[in-house]
PDB file of N, H, CA, C and O in Angstrom:
ATOM      1  N   MET A   1       3.701  -1.699  -9.597  1.00  0.00           N
ATOM      2  CA  MET A   1       3.763  -0.533  -8.737  1.00  0.00           C
ATOM      3  C   MET A   1       2.415  -0.337  -8.056  1.00  0.00           C
ATOM      4  O   MET A   1       1.364  -0.511  -8.671  1.00  0.00           O
ATOM      5  N   CYS A   2       2.459   0.017  -6.815  1.00  0.00           N
ATOM      6  H   CYS A   2       3.313   0.159  -6.315  1.00  0.00           H
ATOM      7  CA  CYS A   2       1.260   0.244  -6.014  1.00  0.00           C
ATOM      8  C   CYS A   2       0.583   1.555  -6.440  1.00  0.00           C
ATOM      9  O   CYS A   2       1.230   2.602  -6.486  1.00  0.00           O
ATOM     10  N   ILE A   3      -0.712   1.497  -6.749  1.00  0.00           N
ATOM     11  H   ILE A   3      -1.238   0.648  -6.712  1.00  0.00           H
ATOM     12  CA  ILE A   3      -1.420   2.706  -7.171  1.00  0.00           C
ATOM     13  C   ILE A   3      -1.617   3.686  -6.014  1.00  0.00           C
ATOM     14  O   ILE A   3      -1.984   4.838  -6.243  1.00  0.00           O
ATOM     15  N   CYS A   4      -1.385   3.253  -4.800  1.00  0.00           N
ATOM     16  H   CYS A   4      -1.087   2.317  -4.614  1.00  0.00           H
ATOM     17  CA  CYS A   4      -1.585   4.102  -3.620  1.00  0.00           C
ATOM     18  C   CYS A   4      -0.751   5.377  -3.648  1.00  0.00           C
ATOM     19  O   CYS A   4      -1.148   6.390  -3.073  1.00  0.00           O
ATOM     20  N   VAL A   5       0.394   5.335  -4.307  1.00  0.00           N
ATOM     21  H   VAL A   5       0.716   4.511  -4.775  1.00  0.00           H
ATOM     22  CA  VAL A   5       1.311   6.474  -4.266  1.00  0.00           C
ATOM     23  C   VAL A   5       0.686   7.757  -4.806  1.00  0.00           C
ATOM     24  O   VAL A   5       1.164   8.848  -4.494  1.00  0.00           O
ATOM     25  N   ASN A   6      -0.355   7.649  -5.596  1.00  0.00           N
ATOM     26  H   ASN A   6      -0.743   6.763  -5.849  1.00  0.00           H
ATOM     27  CA  ASN A   6      -1.005   8.845  -6.139  1.00  0.00           C
ATOM     28  C   ASN A   6      -2.459   8.970  -5.695  1.00  0.00           C
ATOM     29  O   ASN A   6      -3.260   9.595  -6.390  1.00  0.00           O
ATOM     30  N   CYS A   7      -2.811   8.391  -4.560  1.00  0.00           N
ATOM     31  H   CYS A   7      -2.160   7.883  -3.995  1.00  0.00           H
ATOM     32  CA  CYS A   7      -4.191   8.420  -4.091  1.00  0.00           C
ATOM     33  C   CYS A   7      -4.390   9.435  -2.961  1.00  0.00           C
ATOM     34  O   CYS A   7      -3.550   9.581  -2.073  1.00  0.00           O
ATOM     35  N   ARG A   8      -5.502  10.113  -3.023  1.00  0.00           N
ATOM     36  H   ARG A   8      -6.184   9.995  -3.745  1.00  0.00           H
ATOM     37  CA  ARG A   8      -5.849  11.121  -2.017  1.00  0.00           C
ATOM     38  C   ARG A   8      -5.974  10.517  -0.616  1.00  0.00           C
ATOM     39  O   ARG A   8      -5.767  11.226   0.369  1.00  0.00           O
ATOM     40  N   HIS A   9      -6.302   9.248  -0.501  1.00  0.00           N
ATOM     41  H   HIS A   9      -6.471   8.671  -1.301  1.00  0.00           H
ATOM     42  CA  HIS A   9      -6.584   8.610   0.791  1.00  0.00           C
ATOM     43  C   HIS A   9      -5.373   7.946   1.451  1.00  0.00           C
ATOM     44  O   HIS A   9      -5.510   7.369   2.530  1.00  0.00           O
ATOM     45  N   ILE A  10      -4.214   8.011   0.841  1.00  0.00           N
ATOM     46  H   ILE A  10      -4.103   8.480  -0.036  1.00  0.00           H
ATOM     47  CA  ILE A  10      -3.058   7.217   1.274  1.00  0.00           C
ATOM     48  C   ILE A  10      -2.711   7.382   2.760  1.00  0.00           C
ATOM     49  O   ILE A  10      -2.353   6.401   3.411  1.00  0.00           O
ATOM     50  N   GLN A  11      -2.804   8.555   3.290  1.00  0.00           N
ATOM     51  H   GLN A  11      -3.094   9.352   2.761  1.00  0.00           H
ATOM     52  CA  GLN A  11      -2.337   8.802   4.656  1.00  0.00           C
ATOM     53  C   GLN A  11      -3.226   8.182   5.723  1.00  0.00           C
ATOM     54  O   GLN A  11      -2.797   8.025   6.866  1.00  0.00           O
ATOM     55  N   GLN A  12      -4.458   7.828   5.370  1.00  0.00           N
ATOM     56  H   GLN A  12      -4.807   7.955   4.442  1.00  0.00           H
ATOM     57  CA  GLN A  12      -5.368   7.268   6.366  1.00  0.00           C
ATOM     58  C   GLN A  12      -6.007   5.959   5.914  1.00  0.00           C
ATOM     59  O   GLN A  12      -7.006   5.529   6.492  1.00  0.00           O
ATOM     60  N   CYS A  13      -5.452   5.329   4.901  1.00  0.00           N
ATOM     61  H   CYS A  13      -4.641   5.678   4.432  1.00  0.00           H
ATOM     62  CA  CYS A  13      -6.053   4.153   4.281  1.00  0.00           C
ATOM     63  C   CYS A  13      -5.630   2.857   4.976  1.00  0.00           C
ATOM     64  O   CYS A  13      -4.443   2.589   5.160  1.00  0.00           O
ATOM     65  N   GLN A  14      -6.621   2.073   5.350  1.00  0.00           N
ATOM     66  H   GLN A  14      -7.586   2.291   5.200  1.00  0.00           H
ATOM     67  CA  GLN A  14      -6.377   0.804   6.019  1.00  0.00           C
ATOM     68  C   GLN A  14      -5.566  -0.160   5.154  1.00  0.00           C
ATOM     69  O   GLN A  14      -4.661  -0.823   5.659  1.00  0.00           O
ATOM     70  N   THR A  15      -5.871  -0.248   3.877  1.00  0.00           N
ATOM     71  H   THR A  15      -6.607   0.291   3.466  1.00  0.00           H
ATOM     72  CA  THR A  15      -5.170  -1.172   2.993  1.00  0.00           C
ATOM     73  C   THR A  15      -3.726  -0.750   2.768  1.00  0.00           C
ATOM     74  O   THR A  15      -2.828  -1.592   2.777  1.00  0.00           O
ATOM     75  N   TYR A  16      -3.493   0.541   2.566  1.00  0.00           N
ATOM     76  H   TYR A  16      -4.222   1.224   2.559  1.00  0.00           H
ATOM     77  CA  TYR A  16      -2.122   1.007   2.365  1.00  0.00           C
ATOM     78  C   TYR A  16      -1.279   0.749   3.621  1.00  0.00           C
ATOM     79  O   TYR A  16      -0.125   0.333   3.514  1.00  0.00           O
ATOM     80  N   ILE A  17      -1.832   0.985   4.776  1.00  0.00           N
ATOM     81  H   ILE A  17      -2.769   1.323   4.863  1.00  0.00           H
ATOM     82  CA  ILE A  17      -1.093   0.751   6.020  1.00  0.00           C
ATOM     83  C   ILE A  17      -0.794  -0.744   6.179  1.00  0.00           C
ATOM     84  O   ILE A  17       0.280  -1.113   6.653  1.00  0.00           O
ATOM     85  N   PHE A  18      -1.733  -1.597   5.789  1.00  0.00           N
ATOM     86  H   PHE A  18      -2.606  -1.298   5.404  1.00  0.00           H
ATOM     87  CA  PHE A  18      -1.494  -3.043   5.800  1.00  0.00           C
ATOM     88  C   PHE A  18      -0.322  -3.403   4.887  1.00  0.00           C
ATOM     89  O   PHE A  18       0.561  -4.166   5.278  1.00  0.00           O
ATOM     90  N   ILE A  19      -0.315  -2.854   3.674  1.00  0.00           N
ATOM     91  H   ILE A  19      -1.032  -2.234   3.357  1.00  0.00           H
ATOM     92  CA  ILE A  19       0.772  -3.135   2.723  1.00  0.00           C
ATOM     93  C   ILE A  19       2.103  -2.635   3.271  1.00  0.00           C
ATOM     94  O   ILE A  19       3.116  -3.324   3.146  1.00  0.00           O
ATOM     95  N   GLU A  20       2.118  -1.467   3.865  1.00  0.00           N
ATOM     96  H   GLU A  20       1.295  -0.908   3.966  1.00  0.00           H
ATOM     97  CA  GLU A  20       3.354  -0.946   4.456  1.00  0.00           C
ATOM     98  C   GLU A  20       3.868  -1.860   5.569  1.00  0.00           C
ATOM     99  O   GLU A  20       5.076  -2.053   5.706  1.00  0.00           O
ATOM    100  N   LYS A  21       2.976  -2.410   6.345  1.00  0.00           N
ATOM    101  H   LYS A  21       1.995  -2.253   6.234  1.00  0.00           H
ATOM    102  CA  LYS A  21       3.389  -3.355   7.394  1.00  0.00           C
ATOM    103  C   LYS A  21       4.013  -4.598   6.778  1.00  0.00           C
ATOM    104  O   LYS A  21       4.982  -5.136   7.314  1.00  0.00           O
ATOM    105  N   GLN A  22       3.465  -5.059   5.655  1.00  0.00           N
ATOM    106  H   GLN A  22       2.678  -4.622   5.220  1.00  0.00           H
ATOM    107  CA  GLN A  22       4.028  -6.225   4.982  1.00  0.00           C
ATOM    108  C   GLN A  22       5.423  -5.927   4.451  1.00  0.00           C
ATOM    109  O   GLN A  22       6.285  -6.805   4.447  1.00  0.00           O
ATOM    110  N   HIS A  23       5.650  -4.705   4.007  1.00  0.00           N
ATOM    111  H   HIS A  23       4.949  -3.992   4.010  1.00  0.00           H
ATOM    112  CA  HIS A  23       6.969  -4.279   3.537  1.00  0.00           C
ATOM    113  C   HIS A  23       7.887  -3.925   4.703  1.00  0.00           C
ATOM    114  O   HIS A  23       9.078  -3.684   4.510  1.00  0.00           O
ATOM    115  N   LYS A  24       7.340  -3.896   5.891  1.00  0.00           N
ATOM    116  H   LYS A  24       6.372  -4.092   6.048  1.00  0.00           H
ATOM    117  CA  LYS A  24       8.070  -3.502   7.107  1.00  0.00           C
ATOM    118  C   LYS A  24       8.586  -2.072   7.001  1.00  0.00           C
ATOM    119  O   LYS A  24       9.649  -1.747   7.531  1.00  0.00           O
ATOM    120  N   ASN A  25       7.823  -1.212   6.309  1.00  0.00           N
ATOM    121  H   ASN A  25       6.959  -1.475   5.878  1.00  0.00           H
ATOM    122  CA  ASN A  25       8.187   0.193   6.147  1.00  0.00           C
ATOM    123  C   ASN A  25       7.360   1.100   7.045  1.00  0.00           C
ATOM    124  O   ASN A  25       7.438   2.323   6.922  1.00  0.00           O
ATOM    125  N   ILE A  26       6.595   0.545   7.916  1.00  0.00           N
ATOM    126  H   ILE A  26       6.532  -0.448   8.017  1.00  0.00           H
ATOM    127  CA  ILE A  26       5.693   1.352   8.735  1.00  0.00           C
ATOM    128  C   ILE A  26       6.512   2.108   9.789  1.00  0.00           C
ATOM    129  O   ILE A  26       7.317   1.512  10.505  1.00  0.00           O
ATOM    130  N   ASN A  27       6.301   3.405   9.874  1.00  0.00           N
ATOM    131  H   ASN A  27       5.648   3.890   9.292  1.00  0.00           H
ATOM    132  CA  ASN A  27       7.020   4.228  10.842  1.00  0.00           C
ATOM    133  C   ASN A  27       6.307   4.298  12.176  1.00  0.00           C
ATOM    134  O   ASN A  27       6.949   4.372  13.223  1.00  0.00           O
ATOM    135  N   ASP A  28       4.986   4.274  12.146  1.00  0.00           N
ATOM    136  H   ASP A  28       4.464   4.213  11.296  1.00  0.00           H
ATOM    137  CA  ASP A  28       4.200   4.435  13.359  1.00  0.00           C
ATOM    138  C   ASP A  28       3.087   3.401  13.352  1.00  0.00           C
ATOM    139  O   ASP A  28       2.165   3.482  12.540  1.00  0.00           O
ATOM    140  N   ILE A  29       3.168   2.435  14.250  1.00  0.00           N
ATOM    141  H   ILE A  29       3.917   2.369  14.910  1.00  0.00           H
ATOM    142  CA  ILE A  29       2.180   1.362  14.305  1.00  0.00           C
ATOM    143  C   ILE A  29       0.775   1.919  14.547  1.00  0.00           C
ATOM    144  O   ILE A  29      -0.203   1.319  14.103  1.00  0.00           O
ATOM    145  N   ASN A  30       0.659   3.031  15.230  1.00  0.00           N
ATOM    146  H   ASN A  30       1.454   3.518  15.591  1.00  0.00           H
ATOM    147  CA  ASN A  30      -0.640   3.619  15.556  1.00  0.00           C
ATOM    148  C   ASN A  30      -1.066   4.661  14.529  1.00  0.00           C
ATOM    149  O   ASN A  30      -1.529   5.741  14.896  1.00  0.00           O
ATOM    150  N   LYS A  31      -0.914   4.349  13.264  1.00  0.00           N
ATOM    151  H   LYS A  31      -0.537   3.472  12.966  1.00  0.00           H
ATOM    152  CA  LYS A  31      -1.345   5.271  12.213  1.00  0.00           C
ATOM    153  C   LYS A  31      -2.832   5.552  12.368  1.00  0.00           C
ATOM    154  O   LYS A  31      -3.577   4.725  12.894  1.00  0.00           O
ATOM    155  N   ASN A  32      -3.252   6.705  11.916  1.00  0.00           N
ATOM    156  H   ASN A  32      -2.647   7.377  11.490  1.00  0.00           H
ATOM    157  CA  ASN A  32      -4.629   7.149  12.051  1.00  0.00           C
ATOM    158  C   ASN A  32      -5.483   6.591  10.904  1.00  0.00           C
ATOM    159  O   ASN A  32      -5.655   7.249   9.878  1.00  0.00           O
ATOM    160  N   ILE A  33      -6.017   5.375  11.083  1.00  0.00           N
ATOM    161  H   ILE A  33      -5.877   4.840  11.917  1.00  0.00           H
ATOM    162  CA  ILE A  33      -6.819   4.733  10.042  1.00  0.00           C
ATOM    163  C   ILE A  33      -8.246   5.267  10.129  1.00  0.00           C
ATOM    164  O   ILE A  33      -8.986   4.967  11.065  1.00  0.00           O
ATOM    165  N   LYS A  34      -8.608   6.061   9.131  1.00  0.00           N
ATOM    166  H   LYS A  34      -8.006   6.304   8.370  1.00  0.00           H
ATOM    167  CA  LYS A  34      -9.955   6.605   9.060  1.00  0.00           C
ATOM    168  C   LYS A  34     -10.660   6.191   7.786  1.00  0.00           C
ATOM    169  O   LYS A  34     -11.854   6.444   7.627  1.00  0.00           O
ATOM    170  N   PHE A  35      -9.933   5.554   6.870  1.00  0.00           N
ATOM    171  H   PHE A  35      -8.963   5.349   6.999  1.00  0.00           H
ATOM    172  CA  PHE A  35     -10.499   5.257   5.569  1.00  0.00           C
ATOM    173  C   PHE A  35     -10.370   3.767   5.255  1.00  0.00           C
ATOM    174  O   PHE A  35      -9.278   3.203   5.314  1.00  0.00           O
ATOM    175  N   ILE A  36     -11.496   3.139   4.920  1.00  0.00           N
ATOM    176  H   ILE A  36     -12.383   3.597   4.872  1.00  0.00           H
ATOM    177  CA  ILE A  36     -11.510   1.738   4.512  1.00  0.00           C
ATOM    178  C   ILE A  36     -11.971   1.696   3.053  1.00  0.00           C
ATOM    179  O   ILE A  36     -13.139   1.964   2.771  1.00  0.00           O
ATOM    180  N   PRO A  37     -11.071   1.365   2.123  1.00  0.00           N
ATOM    181  CA  PRO A  37     -11.391   1.410   0.696  1.00  0.00           C
ATOM    182  C   PRO A  37     -12.302   0.262   0.260  1.00  0.00           C
ATOM    183  O   PRO A  37     -12.419  -0.752   0.948  1.00  0.00           O
ATOM    184  N   ASN A  38     -12.937   0.441  -0.883  1.00  0.00           N
ATOM    185  H   ASN A  38     -12.842   1.265  -1.441  1.00  0.00           H
ATOM    186  CA  ASN A  38     -13.824  -0.571  -1.455  1.00  0.00           C
ATOM    187  C   ASN A  38     -13.135  -1.311  -2.597  1.00  0.00           C
ATOM    188  O   ASN A  38     -12.351  -0.734  -3.352  1.00  0.00           O
ATOM    189  N   ASN A  39     -13.445  -2.595  -2.704  1.00  0.00           N
ATOM    190  H   ASN A  39     -14.082  -3.063  -2.091  1.00  0.00           H
ATOM    191  CA  ASN A  39     -13.041  -3.430  -3.840  1.00  0.00           C
ATOM    192  C   ASN A  39     -11.558  -3.302  -4.186  1.00  0.00           C
ATOM    193  O   ASN A  39     -11.198  -2.862  -5.278  1.00  0.00           O
ATOM    194  N   THR A  40     -10.728  -3.682  -3.265  1.00  0.00           N
ATOM    195  H   THR A  40     -11.020  -4.040  -2.378  1.00  0.00           H
ATOM    196  CA  THR A  40      -9.284  -3.615  -3.504  1.00  0.00           C
ATOM    197  C   THR A  40      -8.757  -4.957  -4.011  1.00  0.00           C
ATOM    198  O   THR A  40      -9.299  -6.017  -3.695  1.00  0.00           O
ATOM    199  N   LEU A  41      -7.706  -4.884  -4.791  1.00  0.00           N
ATOM    200  H   LEU A  41      -7.266  -4.023  -5.047  1.00  0.00           H
ATOM    201  CA  LEU A  41      -7.037  -6.073  -5.292  1.00  0.00           C
ATOM    202  C   LEU A  41      -5.538  -5.899  -5.054  1.00  0.00           C
ATOM    203  O   LEU A  41      -4.912  -4.983  -5.589  1.00  0.00           O
ATOM    204  N   ILE A  42      -4.981  -6.786  -4.250  1.00  0.00           N
ATOM    205  H   ILE A  42      -5.490  -7.530  -3.816  1.00  0.00           H
ATOM    206  CA  ILE A  42      -3.556  -6.735  -3.926  1.00  0.00           C
ATOM    207  C   ILE A  42      -2.839  -7.822  -4.714  1.00  0.00           C
ATOM    208  O   ILE A  42      -3.258  -8.979  -4.730  1.00  0.00           O
ATOM    209  N   GLN A  43      -1.758  -7.428  -5.362  1.00  0.00           N
ATOM    210  H   GLN A  43      -1.418  -6.488  -5.349  1.00  0.00           H
ATOM    211  CA  GLN A  43      -0.914  -8.376  -6.095  1.00  0.00           C
ATOM    212  C   GLN A  43       0.316  -8.658  -5.254  1.00  0.00           C
ATOM    213  O   GLN A  43       0.973  -7.738  -4.766  1.00  0.00           O
ATOM    214  N   ILE A  44       0.622  -9.936  -5.089  1.00  0.00           N
ATOM    215  H   ILE A  44       0.088 -10.683  -5.486  1.00  0.00           H
ATOM    216  CA  ILE A  44       1.797 -10.337  -4.315  1.00  0.00           C
ATOM    217  C   ILE A  44       2.763 -11.033  -5.266  1.00  0.00           C
ATOM    218  O   ILE A  44       2.429 -12.054  -5.868  1.00  0.00           O
ATOM    219  N   ASN A  45       3.957 -10.473  -5.395  1.00  0.00           N
ATOM    220  H   ASN A  45       4.228  -9.644  -4.907  1.00  0.00           H
ATOM    221  CA  ASN A  45       4.997 -11.051  -6.252  1.00  0.00           C
ATOM    222  C   ASN A  45       6.036 -11.717  -5.371  1.00  0.00           C
ATOM    223  O   ASN A  45       6.520 -11.123  -4.407  1.00  0.00           O
ATOM    224  N   ILE A  46       6.373 -12.940  -5.702  1.00  0.00           N
ATOM    225  H   ILE A  46       5.979 -13.422  -6.485  1.00  0.00           H
ATOM    226  CA  ILE A  46       7.387 -13.675  -4.960  1.00  0.00           C
ATOM    227  C   ILE A  46       8.586 -13.839  -5.887  1.00  0.00           C
ATOM    228  O   ILE A  46       8.497 -14.475  -6.937  1.00  0.00           O
ATOM    229  N   LEU A  47       9.699 -13.259  -5.479  1.00  0.00           N
ATOM    230  H   LEU A  47       9.772 -12.743  -4.625  1.00  0.00           H
ATOM    231  CA  LEU A  47      10.913 -13.265  -6.298  1.00  0.00           C
ATOM    232  C   LEU A  47      12.021 -14.011  -5.570  1.00  0.00           C
ATOM    233  O   LEU A  47      12.209 -13.842  -4.365  1.00  0.00           O
ATOM    234  N   LYS A  48      12.741 -14.823  -6.300  1.00  0.00           N
ATOM    235  H   LYS A  48      12.588 -14.959  -7.279  1.00  0.00           H
ATOM    236  CA  LYS A  48      13.883 -15.521  -5.723  1.00  0.00           C
ATOM    237  C   LYS A  48      15.158 -14.891  -6.245  1.00  0.00           C
ATOM    238  O   LYS A  48      15.390 -14.836  -7.452  1.00  0.00           O
ATOM    239  N   LYS A  49      15.977 -14.419  -5.330  1.00  0.00           N
ATOM    240  H   LYS A  49      15.788 -14.464  -4.349  1.00  0.00           H
ATOM    241  CA  LYS A  49      17.273 -13.836  -5.675  1.00  0.00           C
ATOM    242  C   LYS A  49      18.350 -14.652  -4.968  1.00  0.00           C
ATOM    243  O   LYS A  49      18.564 -14.521  -3.763  1.00  0.00           O
ATOM    244  N   ASN A  50      19.018 -15.490  -5.742  1.00  0.00           N
ATOM    245  H   ASN A  50      18.844 -15.597  -6.722  1.00  0.00           H
ATOM    246  CA  ASN A  50      20.020 -16.416  -5.199  1.00  0.00           C
ATOM    247  C   ASN A  50      19.363 -17.289  -4.139  1.00  0.00           C
ATOM    248  O   ASN A  50      18.506 -18.110  -4.465  1.00  0.00           O
ATOM    249  N   THR A  51      19.744 -17.128  -2.890  1.00  0.00           N
ATOM    250  H   THR A  51      20.440 -16.461  -2.626  1.00  0.00           H
ATOM    251  CA  THR A  51      19.152 -17.944  -1.821  1.00  0.00           C
ATOM    252  C   THR A  51      18.094 -17.185  -1.026  1.00  0.00           C
ATOM    253  O   THR A  51      17.552 -17.718  -0.059  1.00  0.00           O
ATOM    254  N   HIS A  52      17.795 -15.961  -1.415  1.00  0.00           N
ATOM    255  H   HIS A  52      18.235 -15.527  -2.202  1.00  0.00           H
ATOM    256  CA  HIS A  52      16.811 -15.147  -0.702  1.00  0.00           C
ATOM    257  C   HIS A  52      15.494 -15.091  -1.470  1.00  0.00           C
ATOM    258  O   HIS A  52      15.468 -15.086  -2.701  1.00  0.00           O
ATOM    259  N   ILE A  53      14.419 -15.051  -0.718  1.00  0.00           N
ATOM    260  H   ILE A  53      14.440 -15.055   0.282  1.00  0.00           H
ATOM    261  CA  ILE A  53      13.095 -14.876  -1.312  1.00  0.00           C
ATOM    262  C   ILE A  53      12.587 -13.500  -0.914  1.00  0.00           C
ATOM    263  O   ILE A  53      12.595 -13.144   0.265  1.00  0.00           O
ATOM    264  N   VAL A  54      12.146 -12.731  -1.898  1.00  0.00           N
ATOM    265  H   VAL A  54      12.140 -13.020  -2.855  1.00  0.00           H
ATOM    266  CA  VAL A  54      11.637 -11.383  -1.676  1.00  0.00           C
ATOM    267  C   VAL A  54      10.151 -11.378  -2.027  1.00  0.00           C
ATOM    268  O   VAL A  54       9.756 -11.861  -3.088  1.00  0.00           O
ATOM    269  N   ILE A  55       9.335 -10.832  -1.134  1.00  0.00           N
ATOM    270  H   ILE A  55       9.656 -10.440  -0.272  1.00  0.00           H
ATOM    271  CA  ILE A  55       7.906 -10.729  -1.381  1.00  0.00           C
ATOM    272  C   ILE A  55       7.561  -9.253  -1.537  1.00  0.00           C
ATOM    273  O   ILE A  55       7.850  -8.435  -0.664  1.00  0.00           O
ATOM    274  N   ASP A  56       6.934  -8.928  -2.672  1.00  0.00           N
ATOM    275  H   ASP A  56       6.699  -9.593  -3.381  1.00  0.00           H
ATOM    276  CA  ASP A  56       6.561  -7.549  -2.970  1.00  0.00           C
ATOM    277  C   ASP A  56       5.038  -7.443  -3.015  1.00  0.00           C
ATOM    278  O   ASP A  56       4.382  -8.210  -3.720  1.00  0.00           O
ATOM    279  N   TRP A  57       4.479  -6.499  -2.268  1.00  0.00           N
ATOM    280  H   TRP A  57       5.012  -5.876  -1.695  1.00  0.00           H
ATOM    281  CA  TRP A  57       3.042  -6.296  -2.171  1.00  0.00           C
ATOM    282  C   TRP A  57       2.674  -5.009  -2.901  1.00  0.00           C
ATOM    283  O   TRP A  57       3.288  -3.968  -2.669  1.00  0.00           O
ATOM    284  N   ASP A  58       1.673  -5.073  -3.782  1.00  0.00           N
ATOM    285  H   ASP A  58       1.174  -5.919  -3.970  1.00  0.00           H
ATOM    286  CA  ASP A  58       1.206  -3.902  -4.513  1.00  0.00           C
ATOM    287  C   ASP A  58      -0.318  -3.895  -4.591  1.00  0.00           C
ATOM    288  O   ASP A  58      -0.936  -4.923  -4.867  1.00  0.00           O
ATOM    289  N   LEU A  59      -0.906  -2.756  -4.351  1.00  0.00           N
ATOM    290  H   LEU A  59      -0.403  -1.921  -4.126  1.00  0.00           H
ATOM    291  CA  LEU A  59      -2.334  -2.588  -4.588  1.00  0.00           C
ATOM    292  C   LEU A  59      -2.480  -2.202  -6.056  1.00  0.00           C
ATOM    293  O   LEU A  59      -1.960  -1.173  -6.486  1.00  0.00           O
ATOM    294  N   ILE A  60      -3.186  -3.027  -6.819  1.00  0.00           N
ATOM    295  H   ILE A  60      -3.609  -3.863  -6.469  1.00  0.00           H
ATOM    296  CA  ILE A  60      -3.276  -2.773  -8.257  1.00  0.00           C
ATOM    297  C   ILE A  60      -4.662  -2.314  -8.702  1.00  0.00           C
ATOM    298  O   ILE A  60      -4.808  -1.775  -9.799  1.00  0.00           O
ATOM    299  N   GLU A  61      -5.684  -2.520  -7.863  1.00  0.00           N
ATOM    300  H   GLU A  61      -5.566  -2.957  -6.972  1.00  0.00           H
ATOM    301  CA  GLU A  61      -7.031  -2.030  -8.166  1.00  0.00           C
ATOM    302  C   GLU A  61      -7.708  -1.592  -6.879  1.00  0.00           C
ATOM    303  O   GLU A  61      -7.544  -2.209  -5.827  1.00  0.00           O
ATOM    304  N   CYS A  62      -8.481  -0.505  -6.989  1.00  0.00           N
ATOM    305  H   CYS A  62      -8.615  -0.004  -7.844  1.00  0.00           H
ATOM    306  CA  CYS A  62      -9.199   0.011  -5.831  1.00  0.00           C
ATOM    307  C   CYS A  62     -10.324   0.918  -6.325  1.00  0.00           C
ATOM    308  O   CYS A  62     -10.074   1.907  -7.014  1.00  0.00           O
ATOM    309  N   SER A  63     -11.553   0.582  -5.974  1.00  0.00           N
ATOM    310  H   SER A  63     -11.757  -0.221  -5.414  1.00  0.00           H
ATOM    311  CA  SER A  63     -12.695   1.397  -6.396  1.00  0.00           C
ATOM    312  C   SER A  63     -12.713   2.768  -5.725  1.00  0.00           C
ATOM    313  O   SER A  63     -13.377   3.686  -6.208  1.00  0.00           O
ATOM    314  N   SER A  64     -11.995   2.910  -4.626  1.00  0.00           N
ATOM    315  H   SER A  64     -11.456   2.165  -4.234  1.00  0.00           H
ATOM    316  CA  SER A  64     -11.978   4.171  -3.884  1.00  0.00           C
ATOM    317  C   SER A  64     -10.848   5.104  -4.302  1.00  0.00           C
ATOM    318  O   SER A  64     -10.711   6.195  -3.747  1.00  0.00           O
ATOM    319  N   PHE A  65     -10.051   4.696  -5.260  1.00  0.00           N
ATOM    320  H   PHE A  65     -10.162   3.811  -5.711  1.00  0.00           H
ATOM    321  CA  PHE A  65      -8.903   5.495  -5.704  1.00  0.00           C
ATOM    322  C   PHE A  65      -9.358   6.850  -6.250  1.00  0.00           C
ATOM    323  O   PHE A  65     -10.219   6.928  -7.127  1.00  0.00           O
ATOM    324  N   ILE A  66      -8.760   7.907  -5.712  1.00  0.00           N
ATOM    325  H   ILE A  66      -8.061   7.843  -5.000  1.00  0.00           H
ATOM    326  CA  ILE A  66      -8.965   9.270  -6.225  1.00  0.00           C
ATOM    327  C   ILE A  66      -7.576   9.860  -6.419  1.00  0.00           C
ATOM    328  O   ILE A  66      -6.827  10.029  -5.457  1.00  0.00           O
ATOM    329  N   GLU A  67      -7.237  10.172  -7.658  1.00  0.00           N
ATOM    330  H   GLU A  67      -7.845  10.034  -8.439  1.00  0.00           H
ATOM    331  CA  GLU A  67      -5.884  10.615  -7.973  1.00  0.00           C
ATOM    332  C   GLU A  67      -5.559  11.983  -7.391  1.00  0.00           C
ATOM    333  O   GLU A  67      -6.307  12.949  -7.541  1.00  0.00           O
ATOM    334  N   LYS A  68      -4.422  12.022  -6.728  1.00  0.00           N
ATOM    335  H   LYS A  68      -3.814  11.237  -6.606  1.00  0.00           H
ATOM    336  CA  LYS A  68      -3.845  13.268  -6.224  1.00  0.00           C
ATOM    337  C   LYS A  68      -2.342  13.004  -6.097  1.00  0.00           C
ATOM    338  O   LYS A  68      -1.876  12.627  -5.022  1.00  0.00           O
ATOM    339  N   PRO A  69      -1.585  13.194  -7.168  1.00  0.00           N
ATOM    340  CA  PRO A  69      -0.166  12.849  -7.199  1.00  0.00           C
ATOM    341  C   PRO A  69       0.660  13.500  -6.092  1.00  0.00           C
ATOM    342  O   PRO A  69       0.443  14.652  -5.714  1.00  0.00           O
ATOM    343  N   GLY A  70       1.617  12.717  -5.587  1.00  0.00           N
ATOM    344  H   GLY A  70       1.793  11.782  -5.894  1.00  0.00           H
ATOM    345  CA  GLY A  70       2.584  13.240  -4.634  1.00  0.00           C
ATOM    346  C   GLY A  70       2.248  13.069  -3.167  1.00  0.00           C
ATOM    347  O   GLY A  70       3.055  13.460  -2.324  1.00  0.00           O
ATOM    348  N   LEU A  71       1.105  12.508  -2.815  1.00  0.00           N
ATOM    349  H   LEU A  71       0.450  12.191  -3.500  1.00  0.00           H
ATOM    350  CA  LEU A  71       0.729  12.416  -1.399  1.00  0.00           C
ATOM    351  C   LEU A  71       1.535  11.392  -0.611  1.00  0.00           C
ATOM    352  O   LEU A  71       1.529  11.435   0.620  1.00  0.00           O
ATOM    353  N   TRP A  72       2.213  10.493  -1.264  1.00  0.00           N
ATOM    354  H   TRP A  72       2.217  10.459  -2.264  1.00  0.00           H
ATOM    355  CA  TRP A  72       2.949   9.460  -0.524  1.00  0.00           C
ATOM    356  C   TRP A  72       4.254   9.983   0.072  1.00  0.00           C
ATOM    357  O   TRP A  72       4.937   9.238   0.773  1.00  0.00           O
ATOM    358  N   TYR A  73       4.617  11.220  -0.180  1.00  0.00           N
ATOM    359  H   TYR A  73       4.061  11.826  -0.750  1.00  0.00           H
ATOM    360  CA  TYR A  73       5.825  11.810   0.394  1.00  0.00           C
ATOM    361  C   TYR A  73       5.556  12.438   1.749  1.00  0.00           C
ATOM    362  O   TYR A  73       6.073  13.523   2.015  1.00  0.00           O
ATOM    363  N   TYR A  74       4.799  11.834   2.591  1.00  0.00           N
ATOM    364  H   TYR A  74       4.379  10.952   2.375  1.00  0.00           H
ATOM    365  CA  TYR A  74       4.469  12.436   3.890  1.00  0.00           C
ATOM    366  C   TYR A  74       5.374  11.997   4.987  1.00  0.00           C
ATOM    367  O   TYR A  74       5.211  12.425   6.130  1.00  0.00           O
TER     368      TYR A  74
END
């Protein structure tokens, strides 16, 4: 699971917006990127389901993480 879902910076974070683009969940290509996090680690899981390949992107470490639950519901 991506730790971004409970981070204070989620709405303006460059890394989170990158991950959303990889998931093709981005609503607005011109998101307001004002925050560039430090020391991030992204985990990429490649899953095979029958004949389909699914790629899942998760941010699992970030030195800039500041917990504030619920911000990803924007």
